[in-house]
C-alpha positions in Angstrom: 47.8 45.7 83.4 44.1 45.7 82.0 43.2 44.3 85.4 44.7 47.3 87.2 43.3 49.6 84.8 40.0 48.4 84.8 39.9 48.5 88.8 41.5 52.0 88.6 38.6 53.1 86.5 35.7 51.3 88.4 37.1 53.0 91.8 37.0 56.6 89.8 33.1 55.9 88.6 32.2 54.5 91.9 33.7 57.7 93.5 31.7 59.6 91.3 28.7 58.0 91.9 29.0 58.1 95.6 29.6 61.7 95.1 26.5 62.1 93.3 24.5 60.2 95.4 25.5 62.3 98.5 24.7 65.7 96.7 21.0 64.0 95.8 21.1 63.3 99.3 21.9 66.8 100.7 19.3 68.4 97.9 16.8 66.0 99.5 17.3 66.9 102.9 17.1 70.3 102.3 13.9 69.6 100.6 12.4 67.4 103.2 13.6 70.3 106.0 12.0 73.3 103.9 8.7 70.8 103.6 8.1 70.7 107.2 8.3 74.4 107.5 4.8 74.9 105.3 6.5 77.0 102.8 4.8 79.4 100.8 5.5 81.4 97.6 6.0 85.0 97.6 7.7 87.7 96.1 11.3 88.8 97.1 13.4 91.8 96.2 16.5 90.3 94.3 17.9 94.0 93.2 17.4 97.4 94.7 14.3 98.9 93.3 14.4 102.7 94.0 11.0 104.5 95.4 8.9 105.7 92.6 9.6 102.9 90.4 6.6 101.6 88.7 5.2 98.1 89.2 5.5 97.1 85.5 9.4 97.9 85.7 9.7 95.7 88.9 9.6 92.1 87.4 13.6 91.7 86.5 14.0 93.0 90.0 11.6 90.4 91.9 12.0 86.8 92.2 9.6 84.1 93.8 10.9 82.3 96.7 9.6 79.6 99.1 9.7 81.0 102.5 8.7 79.0 105.8 4.9 79.8 106.5 6.1 81.6 109.8 8.3 84.1 108.4 6.0 85.6 105.9 4.3 88.9 106.3 0.6 88.9 106.6 0.9 91.5 103.8 3.5 89.7 101.3 2.3 89.7 97.8 2.7 86.6 95.4 1.8 88.2 92.3 1.7 91.9 91.0 -1.8 91.2 89.3 -3.6 93.4 91.6 -1.3 96.0 91.7 -1.7 97.9 88.2 -0.7 101.4 87.8 1.1 101.8 91.5 4.7 102.5 92.2 7.2 101.5 94.9 6.7 103.9 97.8 10.3 103.8 99.4 13.3 102.3 98.4 13.1 98.4 98.4 16.1 96.7 99.2 17.2 92.7 98.3 16.0 90.0 100.4 12.7 91.8 101.7 9.4 90.2 100.9 7.5 92.8 98.6 4.5 93.9 101.0 1.2 95.3 100.0 1.6 98.5 101.4 4.9 99.2 99.7 3.0 99.7 96.3 1.0 103.1 96.4 -0.8 105.3 93.9 1.9 108.0 92.1 0.5 110.6 93.6 0.8 109.0 97.2 4.8 108.9 96.8 4.6 112.8 96.1 2.9 113.4 99.5 5.4 110.9 101.3 8.8 111.2 99.5 10.0 114.5 100.6 9.3 117.9 101.0 10.5 120.9 99.6 13.8 122.2 101.0 13.6 126.3 101.9 16.0 128.3 100.4 19.4 128.5 101.8 19.4 125.0 103.3 20.8 121.9 102.7 20.5 118.1 103.3 22.4 116.1 105.5 21.9 112.4 107.0 22.5 110.4 109.7 21.4 106.9 111.0 20.1 106.1 114.7 18.7 103.6 116.7 14.6 103.8 117.0 15.0 104.8 120.8 16.8 107.7 119.9 14.3 109.1 117.4 11.4 109.3 119.3 10.5 105.3 119.3 10.8 105.7 115.5 8.2 107.9 115.2 9.3 110.6 113.0 7.8 111.2 109.5 8.4 113.2 106.5 7.5 117.2 107.2 8.2 117.0 110.8 10.3 119.2 113.1 12.8 118.0 115.6 15.1 118.8 118.2 18.5 117.3 118.0 20.8 116.9 121.1 24.6 116.7 120.8 25.9 114.9 123.3 30.0 114.1 124.3 31.2 111.2 126.7 34.0 113.5 127.8 32.1 116.9 127.4 32.6 119.4 124.3 34.0 122.4 126.0 37.5 121.9 127.6 40.9 120.4 125.9 41.1 118.3 128.8 38.8 115.5 129.7 35.8 116.4 131.7 32.3 115.1 132.7 29.6 114.0 130.0 28.1 117.2 128.1 24.4 116.9 126.6 22.8 120.1 124.8 19.6 120.2 122.7 21.5 122.5 120.5 19.5 122.2 117.0 15.8 123.1 117.5 12.8 122.7 114.9 14.7 121.3 112.4 12.8 120.2 109.3 12.9 116.5 108.3 13.0 116.1 104.6 13.2 112.1 104.1 13.0 109.1 106.4 14.3 105.6 105.6 13.3 102.8 107.7 14.6 98.9 107.8 11.8 96.4 106.8 9.5 95.5 109.6 7.8 92.5 110.2 3.8 92.9 110.1 2.3 92.8 113.9 -0.3 90.4 114.3 -3.7 91.2 114.8 -5.4 91.5 117.7 -8.9 89.2 118.5 -10.8 92.4 117.5 -9.0 92.5 114.0 -7.1 95.9 115.0 -3.3 95.9 114.5 -1.6 97.2 117.4 1.0 99.1 116.3 1.3 101.2 119.3 2.4 98.4 121.6 4.8 96.7 118.9 8.6 97.7 119.6 10.2 99.1 116.4 12.7 96.9 114.7 16.1 98.0 113.2 17.4 101.6 112.4 16.4 104.9 110.7 18.1 106.9 108.5 16.7 110.3 108.8 17.6 113.7 105.9 17.2 117.0 107.7 17.4 120.4 106.2 19.9 122.8 107.9 22.1 125.9 107.2 26.2 125.3 106.7 27.2 125.7 110.0 24.5 123.2 112.0 25.2 120.4 109.1 28.9 120.6 110.2 27.7 120.0 113.6 25.7 116.8 113.1 28.4 115.7 110.9 31.0 116.2 113.6 29.2 114.8 116.5 28.0 111.8 114.5 31.5 110.9 114.2 33.1 112.0 117.8 30.0 111.9 119.8 26.4 110.5 119.3 23.0 112.2 118.4 19.4 112.1 120.0 16.5 113.6 118.6 13.4 115.0 119.7 10.0 115.2 118.3 9.4 119.1 118.6 6.5 120.9 116.7 7.0 124.4 115.7 5.2 125.8 118.5 7.0 123.6 121.2 8.5 125.7 124.3 12.3 126.8 123.6 14.0 127.5 126.9 17.2 128.5 124.9 20.3 126.5 125.1 21.0 124.3 128.5 24.0 122.3 128.4 23.5 119.1 131.0 26.2 117.5 133.1 26.7 115.6 136.5 26.4 118.7 138.6 23.6 120.5 137.3 21.5 117.6 135.7 19.6 117.6 138.8 18.6 121.4 139.2 
């Protein structure tokens, strides 16, 4: 009886030791794999940080992580020592590296963070891919034209050809939120080729419109699609024109 008990105890002990060895080996394998990527420690956002948050209040929302060298942005920060007195220029989301350009002087946030909404208008937001927003080159304070598109038309009860109309004109943009961007590599002369780098991710835009136009944007976002033009206030306006197959070449 004692021999069976001892044998059972030994088997359990061996199983525990085996499990521990497997865990240790797995952890060691992960560490060895990470070591081959030449990791560096950088600051990474762990909890959401709203735009305007002072840098001295960010510590609890940041962590230092080992990131493979190939995946580190050129302006990623390793500490906040050189950023005293700055604030978050935009909303910072968990998982993104903290970039130097995300921390700016408080007065710069006021310039970039939004514009005053004209009396009588209200704000509405929608999300689009860069190709639908003039290549992502829309900024706060710009004016845009908003085209409403419907795959089966928007006029008749029965199905018809697709229709597009640049319905809303010279609409004021009050806020722009962009997905985190990887920093572009510099050219040999030290320039940053921003004009040739394709934008990544989607954009969340907020515009100021009246109540009727707000409902048009919401309806089309759900039942159709939106496409924007970058439309300065002095851009030509030839009036509403609905595009469909039979007239698009005219």
